[in-house]
C-alpha positions, 0 to 999 in steps of 0.5 A: 473101709476104714481110714482112707490113709491106710489103704495101700492102693487107691485107683480112681476111674471113670470115663474121659471127662469124669475128673479121675486124674485131678481127683487122683492128684487131689487125693494124692496130696491130701494123703501124702501118697505116691501118684501114678498117672496115666500118660495119654500125652505120651501116645502119639496115635491118640490125637489121630484116634480121636479124628479116625478111630477106624485107622488108628484104634489098633496102634493106639490100644497097643501103645496104651497096652505097652505103657500100662506094662511099664506102669505096672512094673513101676508099681510092683517095685513100690513097697506098698506097706510103706508108700501109699499110692493112688493112680488114675487108671485101673489095669483091668479096663484096658479090655473095655477100650479094646472091645469099644474101638477095635474091629473083630479081627483087630480085637482077636489080634490084640487079645493074642498080643495082650496075652503075651505081654499083659502085666499082672498086678494085685487089685487095688484096695479101693476103686473110686468110680466116677460117673456123669452124663454124656453131656457133662463129659463133653462139656468138661472136655470142651472146657478144658480145650485139650488139642489131643481131645479135639476130635472127640465126639459126644457120641464116643463119650456116650458110648465110653460112658455105657461101657464103663457102666457095663464094665463095673457092673461086673467088676468085683476084684476090689471094693468099689465106690461109685460116685455120681460126680454131676454135683459132688466136686471134691476137686475144687470144694474142700467140703466135697473132698471131706464128704468123699473121704467120710463116705470111704470111712463109712463103706462096709460092703464091696460095692457102694454108691455115693450120690449127692443131689443138686 
C-alpha cells in the first residue's frame, strides 16, 4: 500500500459506535489532510427514526441521499493530487442502509429517486472498515449519550453490524483494511495509531485484516 500520507483519499467506515468519525478526525490531524464528515445532526428525521423506524425510514434515507450528493460535489471540487482527504463515509454504503431500513415499496421508490440524483464519485484509495461486536457498539453509543441516538436499540446495532459485514464481504471497488476495534484504540492511544499506520504501509493485497488480541 505504501505511505499513508501519499494516499489521496482514505475513507473510514463502520457501524454506529465503531469510532469512524473520531478516527477520521485523528487521521486527518496526523496526516495534515482535509477531513470531510457526515453530518447526522443536520438530518431532522434521524432522532425520530431511531424511535420509530417504520414511520421515518424513507424520509431519513432521502435526507441522507441529498446530503451525500452535496458532499460528493464538495469532494469532486477538491484537487486530490494536491490535497489529501479523509472521510468518515463511503458513498456506496447508502444502499446498505436502504435495504436494512426500508419496506419493499419504499425501497423501490428510493431506488428510483437514487437513480436520478445519486452522485458518482471515484472510489477511495483505501477504506478502513472498523468492526466491533454489537454489545461493544451499544456500550459506546450509551457512553457518549448523544440525545439523537437515545432511541437506538442494540437489536438495530446488531442488524447494522451484520449488514456492514455483508456489504464489505462483496465490496471490491477499493482496497479494504478490516480492523477489529475491540482491542485496538487508535483514537486514544498513540501507539495504536502507529500500529494502524504501519499496517497500512505493509498492505499488499486489496483485502486484509488487522486484529490485535486482548
